[in-house]
N, C-alpha and C positions, 0 to 999 in steps of 0.2 A: 653195536650193542645198545639196545634201547632200555629205557627205564622199565618197561613192562617185562622185558626178558630177565632183568636182574633183581627186581624188587622182592622176589621170593627166595633168592639165594643170599647166603651170608658173604661177608667180605672175602673169606678164603676161597669160596666157590667161584665168586665173580673174578677174583684175581687169577685163579687157576684156569678158567675158561677164556680169559681175555687174550691169551697168546703173547703178551708182552711183558709178563711178570714171572717168567720161569725161575730166574735167579732169586727174586724176592720170595717166591713160594718155597723154594728149596731152603732158603735161610729161615723162614718162619717154621718150617718142619724141623730143621736142625736145632732151633732154639726152643722147641717144644711150646710154641705159641699158637699152634693151630686151634686148640680148644678155646683159648682166650679170645681169639679173633672170630670164633664161631659163636661166642657168647652173645647175650642180649644187647650189650653195648648201651647206647649207640656209640660208635666210634667214627672219628674222621681220620682217615689214613692218607698221609702225603706219601704216595707210593712211587719209589724210583722204578722206572722201567728197566728192561734188560740193557738198553744203551747207556743208562746212567751207571749201572754196575760195571759196564765195560770201560768206563772212564777211570775207574780206580786203578792204582798201580798193579802191575802183573802179580798174580798169586795172592792178592789181598783176599778175594772172595774164598779161594781154596783154603787159606789159613783160617779165616773166620768160621768156616763150616766144620772145622775140626772140633771134636768134643772138648778139648782142653781150653778152647776159646769161647765156650758157650755163654759165659757171663758177659763178655765183651759184645758178643753178637746180640744178646738180649738187650743190652744197653743201647746199642745202635738202632735196633728195630723199634724198640719202644719210644725212641726219640722221634719217630715218624708218626706217632699216634697221639691224637688229642681226644679226650673224653667229650662225648656229645656229637651230634650230627650237625656240621656246619656246611651249608651249601654255599656255592660260589657267590650268590647274591648277598649273603650275610657276612662275607669276609670283609674285614676292614683292617687298616694298618693298626697293628697291635703286637703285644707280646702274648703268646699262647703257651700255657703250661702243658707239657707233654706227659704221657704216662710214665716216662722214666724220671720225671721230676724237674727236668731242666726246661727252659723256655725257648720257643722258636720266635724269630723276628719275622713277622709277616708284614709285608708292605703291599699296598695297592697303589699303582701309579698308572693313570690313564687307562684303567680297566685291566691292566696286566698285574698278575699276582706273583710275588716272589716270596719264598720261604727260605730264610737265611739268604744264601746267594743262588738258590735253585729256582728255576722258573716252573710255574704250573703250566703244563703244556696241554692238559685236558682236565676239565673240571666236571664234578657232579656225576661220577660213575656210581650209580645207586646200588645199594645192597639192602637187604631186609634189616640189617643191624647197623647201618651207617652209610658212609659215603667215602669214595676214593677220589682223590685228586692226584693225577699223574704228574710227577716231577722229573726233571732232566738231570738231577745230580743226587748222589747219596748224601744224606745229612749226617754229619758226625758230631756227637755230643762233645762238650768241652772236657 
């Protein structure tokens, strides 16, 4: 997936076509956040891939996708989103306020980026309304 392929698609379209975010896309739909993430943004999304969701305890995702857990799901998903478009070259060790209001602990060590205790395993997946950085764990708000 190159920048030219994705710069005309929004974050949801890019995530849907990437083939590694099926759980995340299902969660975004269950939380009714599709329109938000298709908005003008810009957004920086620290996006857990399917392997990251698979690390959660059994049945966690199934439970989160239930209508009665929608508010909790929204809180978790918006904890992965920061307002603005922050490319990898601009990331520095800092606290970043998320859309859900809590902060992420972002650290850069020898060129490697961690968000809380999750590793950024692929950076700068471009979208017309922001950028996706792929992470290897689901971030849980306090």
